[in-house]
Phi, psi and omega in degrees: 000135181234092182230132180235135173229124183228150171220131180186200181242144177291132182285326179210172177300144178298147176260114186251134176227128178268125182246172179293319183267320181203160176268149182229138176229123178248139179203164179238135179250130172271116182248118181296143174276125188296316188256025180275132176291318174271156179287095181245153179219155171256143182251108189256118176285133183232150177224130177240150182236160173061225183294330177294320176298316178301314182299312181298314183294331182278322191250356182234149180214175179309131179091346179294139171279135184221145172243137181222155167230153181179211180223155179270134181227134177245158178197184177205158175207167178258126182279182183301329180276358179088005179273144178281129180246130180262138182241157174210135181215153168265116178274117190277132177249329176214154186224146171213156178287135179251355175270160177289163180296336182279000181282199184279016183298143179300147182292335181266023179296143194290291191271140178297327181273359177074019185246139180226118179227120181253000000 
């Protein structure tokens, strides 16, 4: 079973690209470590596709609290110098708002419960 559930803050604005077959949105979530004595976080690279990508790019920005579920995916490619580069991403399947409704959320946000699953 490959299931990931994360809650954290966006490190920077999402990077959105509209493609011929599907739209892609890449973003990084800073997830606090629960049992850390010092304030430490893990920075998780995430990728959303299709309507989920549209949703993230429209309603989230740097600093927004976000909750996501998805799966962990690894891969590799050869860079310009011929060295093998290994990749890892959380492929996002569903997204929800983790801030309260009184926060900076856009007024035209879709679901009352703040949850988006495509």
